[in-house]
N, C-alpha and C positions, 0 to 999 in steps of 0.2 A: 656614251654617256656624252659627246660632242656633240652627236647624229643630234638628239635630244635636245641635248640643250641650242644648236640651232634651228633645229622647226621653231626653239620655241620665241626664237630671238624674230626669227621670221615671219612667225604668225601673228606675232606683236605689232610689226611693222608694218605690217598689210593693214591690219586693226586699225592699227594707228591712222594711213597715210588713207585711209578710206571714211574716215571719220569726219577729218580738215578738208576735205578736197570735193566740194559735190559739182557734177556739170550740170548748166542747163535751172540752175539758181536765182530767180534774178538777183541783181545787185540793184536795185531799189526802182526808182520812178523812170523808168523809161520812155513810156509815152509824151508823159506831161499833160494832162491835159488841162487848156485852157479854165472850163468849167467842169463837175459834176451831179449841180443839182440847177437846174432851171424848172421856174415858177413862169407858167401860161395863164392867160385869162380864159376865156372861154372863144374868145373873136376868133380868128385865122392870125397865126402867129410864125414866125419862124423868127433862127440863129444860129450865127456863125459858132462855131467852138476848134478852138485851131490846139496846131500839136506841136512842139518842139520834137516829138522824136517822131520821127520818118518810115520808119520797118513796122507800118502793124497792119491789123486787117480786124473786120468785123466779128466778134465770135461769138456771141448771140444777140438776139433781141426778144424780148416779152411786151407783148402789147395788150394792154389790163389782161396780167398772169397768164396771158396767153402765150406757148412757143407759135412763130412766124417764121419758120423756115428758110434758111437765105443764104443756102451755101452755094447756088448756086453766082451767086451776087457779092457776099461780100469774103469767103475764103479766100482770100484774091488779093494778092500785098503789090497792086498793080496800082498808079498813079490817081484813077477814080472807080467810080462803079455808086451804082445809082440803085435804095430799092423803095418801090412806091406799092404806095397802099392807098386803101381811100382814105383812111384816116390819120396817116404820117407818109412824113416825104424823108431817109433819109441820103445821103450824101457823100462820097470822099469826095470836091473838086480838087484838091492839089492831093500830095502825100507830108502836108501839115493844116490842110483844113477840114473839117466832117461839117456841112452843111444839115438844120432839121426843120423840119414844118410840121407843125400842126395842124390839120383843117378847125373848121372850123366844130367845136365840139355842140348845138345841139342835145344830149344825150342828157339832163338833165345831173349827169351822172360824174365824181372828176374820171378824167382818165392818164391812166399811165407808163409811158416810154422806156424802159430800160432796153438799153446800147454797151453789152460785154468787148469791150473792144482787148485786142489781145498782140504783145510784142515778142515771140519764144515763149518764156514761160511768164510773162509778164502781164499782169491781171489789171482790168479797170474799168471804171464803166461811167454811164450816165445815165439821170437818171427824169424822165421831163416830163413833168407834174401838170395838167389841164385842165385848171375849173371848168363847174357848165358854165354855157353863153347866160347870161343872166339878162333877160327878153323885161324893155320897158315897157 
C-alpha cells in the first residue's frame, strides 16, 4: 500500500512540475523591433530598423509570397550579414540595426517583403509593402 501511495505521489509531483516549467519559452519581446510594418512608395527607398535585443537572426524571408533561400547569409548570429537581391537588400549593420532597401518598383503591382526575425524561441517580423511607381 505504501508503495502504491509513493508511486501516485511521485507521479503527481512529476506531472505538476512538468506542466509549470517549460524550457525554451519566449518570455516576451526579446528582439524589440522599432517597426513591424513599413510602406514605401514606388521609388527606391531605404529604412533603418533598430532592435533592443542583440542576439537575433533572420529566420525566413519571403518576397511576393515566394520563399527566398537565405540560409548561408542570415542564420548566423554574427554582428553583420548581407542579403542582396535584384529587388531588395537586407543588411544587419550591427547587433541592433537592420537596413532595408527596396529598388524602384516598375512592375505596376504592389510588392511585399516579409522578414522573419528570431531570437531563441521568440519570433517577430517586419513587413515591407512597396506601392508601384506612378509614372507622370
